[in-house]
N, CA, C and O of each residue as an XYZ file, in Angstrom:
356
protein
N     -26.142     76.793     -3.582
C     -26.889     76.803     -2.347
C     -27.389     78.206     -2.024
O     -28.478     78.369     -1.472
N     -26.597     79.216     -2.367
C     -26.970     80.581     -2.026
C     -28.285     81.007     -2.629
O     -29.119     81.587     -1.933
N     -28.498     80.735     -3.915
C     -29.745     81.135     -4.552
C     -30.911     80.331     -3.984
O     -31.960     80.892     -3.669
N     -30.730     79.035     -3.855
C     -31.784     78.182     -3.308
C     -32.172     78.653     -1.908
O     -33.358     78.743     -1.588
N     -31.195     78.945     -1.089
C     -31.467     79.350      0.286
C     -32.238     80.645      0.389
O     -33.137     80.761      1.222
N     -31.909     81.622     -0.437
C     -32.558     82.932     -0.321
C     -33.986     82.937     -0.850
O     -34.755     83.842     -0.525
N     -34.355     81.954     -1.649
C     -35.733     81.892     -2.146
C     -36.495     80.703     -1.569
O     -37.640     80.456     -1.949
N     -35.872     79.971     -0.662
C     -36.468     78.743     -0.129
C     -37.581     79.033      0.871
O     -37.566     80.032      1.591
N     -38.534     78.130      0.883
C     -39.614     78.198      1.862
C     -39.131     77.591      3.179
O     -38.063     76.983      3.253
N     -39.936     77.773      4.196
C     -39.566     77.303      5.533
C     -39.403     75.782      5.586
O     -38.541     75.283      6.310
N     -40.206     75.050      4.843
C     -40.091     73.590      4.856
C     -38.769     73.123      4.248
O     -38.204     72.125      4.696
N     -38.275     73.825      3.245
C     -36.977     73.498      2.658
C     -35.868     73.803      3.661
O     -34.918     73.033      3.799
N     -35.993     74.913      4.347
C     -35.032     75.297      5.377
C     -34.892     74.195      6.427
O     -33.782     73.795      6.780
N     -36.033     73.713      6.921
C     -35.994     72.660      7.935
C     -35.502     71.328      7.370
O     -34.827     70.573      8.069
N     -35.830     71.037      6.130
C     -35.357     69.789      5.513
C     -33.831     69.797      5.384
O     -33.176     68.786      5.641
N     -33.278     70.927      4.989
C     -31.822     71.038      4.863
C     -31.168     70.926      6.237
O     -30.161     70.233      6.382
N     -31.718     71.592      7.240
C     -31.145     71.514      8.589
C     -31.257     70.104      9.170
O     -30.367     69.654      9.892
N     -32.334     69.419      8.857
C     -32.500     68.033      9.317
C     -31.416     67.137      8.695
O     -30.828     66.295      9.373
N     -31.167     67.335      7.402
C     -30.109     66.577      6.728
C     -28.742     66.905      7.338
O     -27.901     66.024      7.517
N     -28.537     68.183      7.650
C     -27.284     68.611      8.272
C     -27.054     67.872      9.593
O     -25.968     67.343      9.830
N     -28.072     67.837     10.447
C     -27.941     67.195     11.757
C     -27.700     65.690     11.610
O     -26.871     65.119     12.318
N     -28.416     65.061     10.703
C     -28.314     63.606     10.553
C     -27.004     63.153      9.916
O     -26.475     62.102     10.276
N     -26.479     63.931      8.978
C     -25.354     63.439      8.187
C     -24.047     64.199      8.363
O     -22.996     63.706      7.955
N     -24.084     65.371      8.950
C     -22.859     66.166      8.955
C     -22.508     66.714     10.340
O     -21.531     66.287     10.955
N     -23.307     67.656     10.820
C     -23.133     68.295     12.121
C     -21.782     68.996     12.276
O     -21.246     69.080     13.381
N     -21.238     69.493     11.175
C     -19.956     70.180     11.183
C     -20.180     71.686     11.213
O     -21.015     72.209     10.475
N     -19.437     72.380     12.062
C     -19.612     73.816     12.250
C     -19.351     74.608     10.972
O     -20.045     75.590     10.709
N     -18.377     74.206     10.183
C     -18.072     74.931      8.944
C     -19.237     74.855      7.961
O     -19.545     75.837      7.285
N     -19.878     73.706      7.881
C     -21.038     73.549      7.004
C     -22.199     74.380      7.529
O     -22.888     75.032      6.745
N     -22.429     74.372      8.823
C     -23.506     75.153      9.415
C     -23.311     76.641      9.146
O     -24.279     77.356      8.888
N     -22.088     77.105      9.204
C     -21.780     78.509      8.914
C     -22.301     78.888      7.527
O     -22.939     79.928      7.360
N     -22.031     78.055      6.553
C     -22.456     78.350      5.187
C     -23.966     78.196      5.009
O     -24.573     78.907      4.208
N     -24.566     77.279      5.747
C     -26.017     77.135      5.687
C     -26.714     78.372      6.247
O     -27.684     78.855      5.663
N     -26.229     78.881      7.367
C     -26.817     80.082      7.962
C     -26.733     81.249      6.985
O     -27.690     82.007      6.833
N     -25.597     81.390      6.331
C     -25.410     82.487      5.386
C     -26.177     82.329      4.088
O     -26.433     83.315      3.396
N     -26.548     81.101      3.748
C     -27.213     80.850      2.467
C     -28.705     81.151      2.494
O     -29.292     81.449      1.455
N     -29.323     81.077      3.664
C     -30.769     81.273      3.740
C     -31.117     82.720      4.043
O     -30.297     83.488      4.545
N     -32.347     83.067      3.727
C     -32.860     84.417      3.941
C     -32.733     84.795      5.419
O     -33.134     84.020      6.288
N     -32.181     85.975      5.714
C     -32.044     86.397      7.115
C     -33.358     86.386      7.894
O     -33.352     86.157      9.104
N     -34.472     86.627      7.226
C     -35.767     86.601      7.916
C     -36.075     85.201      8.426
O     -36.604     85.039      9.526
N     -35.749     84.203      7.637
C     -35.997     82.823      8.024
C     -35.068     82.395      9.151
O     -35.496     81.736     10.099
N     -33.808     82.768      9.047
C     -32.833     82.434     10.088
C     -33.196     83.145     11.387
O     -33.144     82.545     12.461
N     -33.560     84.410     11.294
C     -33.914     85.193     12.482
C     -35.125     84.622     13.199
O     -35.175     84.589     14.429
N     -36.091     84.180     12.427
C     -37.310     83.625     12.999
C     -37.027     82.404     13.867
O     -37.755     82.130     14.822
N     -35.970     81.676     13.531
C     -35.626     80.451     14.245
C     -34.260     80.552     14.926
O     -33.515     79.575     14.995
N     -33.949     81.737     15.423
C     -32.630     81.996     16.009
C     -32.321     81.099     17.210
O     -31.185     80.651     17.364
N     -33.298     80.834     18.049
C     -33.051     79.983     19.222
C     -32.695     78.552     18.807
O     -31.819     77.931     19.409
N     -33.361     78.039     17.795
C     -33.033     76.701     17.295
C     -31.644     76.677     16.673
O     -30.908     75.699     16.806
N     -31.294     77.763     15.992
C     -29.966     77.856     15.376
C     -28.894     77.860     16.464
O     -27.845     77.238     16.295
N     -29.141     78.553     17.580
C     -28.143     78.561     18.649
C     -27.928     77.158     19.216
O     -26.814     76.811     19.608
N     -28.978     76.362     19.258
C     -28.836     74.967     19.703
C     -27.983     74.180     18.718
O     -27.130     73.392     19.125
N     -28.209     74.391     17.421
C     -27.382     73.719     16.416
C     -25.925     74.142     16.532
O     -25.020     73.320     16.382
N     -25.700     75.422     16.799
C     -24.322     75.915     16.957
C     -23.670     75.238     18.153
O     -22.543     74.751     18.062
N     -24.376     75.210     19.261
C     -23.827     74.606     20.478
C     -23.488     73.133     20.280
O     -22.479     72.650     20.795
N     -24.325     72.422     19.540
C     -24.143     70.990     19.352
C     -23.243     70.631     18.172
O     -22.954     69.453     17.960
N     -22.800     71.611     17.407
C     -21.992     71.320     16.225
C     -20.590     70.851     16.607
O     -20.057     71.201     17.659
N     -20.021     70.056     15.723
C     -18.663     69.564     15.920
C     -17.700     70.595     15.341
O     -17.781     70.954     14.166
N     -16.797     71.058     16.183
C     -15.846     72.087     15.752
C     -14.419     71.575     15.886
O     -14.092     70.806     16.790
N     -13.581     72.025     14.958
C     -12.167     71.706     15.044
C     -11.429     72.776     15.848
O     -10.354     72.520     16.389
N     -11.996     73.946     15.923
C     -11.390     75.009     16.720
C     -12.488     75.924     17.239
O     -13.554     76.017     16.631
N     -12.243     76.593     18.342
C     -13.256     77.444     18.973
C     -13.615     78.643     18.108
O     -14.690     79.222     18.267
N     -12.728     79.021     17.196
C     -13.027     80.192     16.366
C     -14.237     79.934     15.468
O     -14.877     80.889     15.027
N     -14.566     78.682     15.188
C     -15.763     78.392     14.403
C     -17.013     78.847     15.144
O     -17.927     79.394     14.526
N     -17.071     78.636     16.443
C     -18.224     79.086     17.206
C     -18.381     80.599     17.114
O     -19.491     81.105     16.950
N     -17.279     81.312     17.219
C     -17.336     82.765     17.103
C     -17.869     83.174     15.739
O     -18.680     84.095     15.634
N     -17.419     82.498     14.704
C     -17.885     82.804     13.348
C     -19.368     82.482     13.188
O     -20.107     83.227     12.545
N     -19.795     81.370     13.775
C     -21.203     80.987     13.680
C     -22.111     82.000     14.371
O     -23.128     82.410     13.811
N     -21.748     82.400     15.579
C     -22.557     83.388     16.293
C     -22.525     84.743     15.582
O     -23.517     85.473     15.584
N     -21.400     85.070     14.986
C     -21.289     86.303     14.227
C     -22.211     86.284     13.009
O     -22.876     87.278     12.716
N     -22.250     85.162     12.307
C     -23.125     85.033     11.138
C     -24.597     85.088     11.553
O     -25.410     85.712     10.872
N     -24.935     84.450     12.649
C     -26.300     84.514     13.164
C     -26.660     85.962     13.529
O     -27.756     86.429     13.221
N     -25.750     86.651     14.173
C     -25.973     88.063     14.514
C     -26.152     88.926     13.281
O     -26.970     89.847     13.277
N     -25.387     88.633     12.228
C     -25.531     89.374     10.971
C     -26.946     89.204     10.416
O     -27.545     90.162      9.927
N     -27.472     87.992     10.494
C     -28.839     87.736     10.015
C     -29.866     88.484     10.852
O     -30.825     89.039     10.315
N     -29.669     88.501     12.158
C     -30.602     89.206     13.046
C     -30.606     90.702     12.764
O     -31.667     91.324     12.718
N     -29.431     91.277     12.578
C     -29.328     92.709     12.301
C     -29.893     93.015     10.917
O     -30.604     94.004     10.741
N     -29.580     92.173      9.937
C     -30.086     92.397      8.580
C     -31.602     92.372      8.562
O     -32.225     93.209      7.909
N     -32.198     91.440      9.259
C     -33.659     91.344      9.307
C     -34.250     92.571      9.983
O     -35.246     93.116      9.506
N     -33.660     93.011     11.073
C     -34.148     94.199     11.777
C     -34.012     95.436     10.894
O     -34.916     96.269     10.844
N     -32.895     95.552     10.208
C     -32.642     96.700      9.338
C     -33.633     96.727      8.178
O     -34.129     97.794      7.815
N     -33.925     95.573      7.596
C     -34.837     95.519      6.453
C     -36.272     95.833      6.852
O     -37.061     96.255      6.007
N     -36.628     95.638      8.116
C     -37.990     95.892      8.578
C     -38.230     97.347      8.963
O     -39.373     97.735      9.206
N     -37.185     98.151      9.022
C     -37.342     99.539      9.430
C     -37.401    100.434      8.208
O     -36.729    100.188      7.206
N     -38.187    101.440      8.301
C     -38.220    102.455      7.254
C     -37.445    103.664      7.770
O     -37.677    104.152      8.876
N     -36.537    104.120      6.949
C     -35.705    105.239      7.359
C     -36.105    106.474      6.576
O     -36.370    106.418      5.375
N     -36.140    107.574      7.278
C     -36.385    108.838      6.621
C     -35.320    109.828      7.079
O     -34.897    109.839      8.234
N     -34.921    110.628      6.160
C     -33.892    111.627      6.456
C     -34.537    113.002      6.386
O     -35.110    113.384      5.366
N     -34.436    113.731      7.473
C     -34.975    115.091      7.491
C     -33.981    116.020      6.824
O     -32.813    116.090      7.206
N     -34.459    116.718      5.839
C     -33.581    117.670      5.139
C     -33.873    119.078      5.531
O     -33.228    120.003      5.037
């Protein structure tokens, strides 16, 4: 899933999430889906992802913390990759 997710187009991303909602809706699976796709794609749809997190079935509250943490990692990674850094010597 990791390789497919990082090179997947937006339509594949939505198809996988649609399958997730229809057949699974488990927080642990969503955690791995968020981590498998390109951070740029996840970041672009962060508000929709938060809705999926809120509606996911969890066995413990710590899953929600992990899900929001993974989403935050994607947001930071996308922001970091878009910046050019220069070091003054």
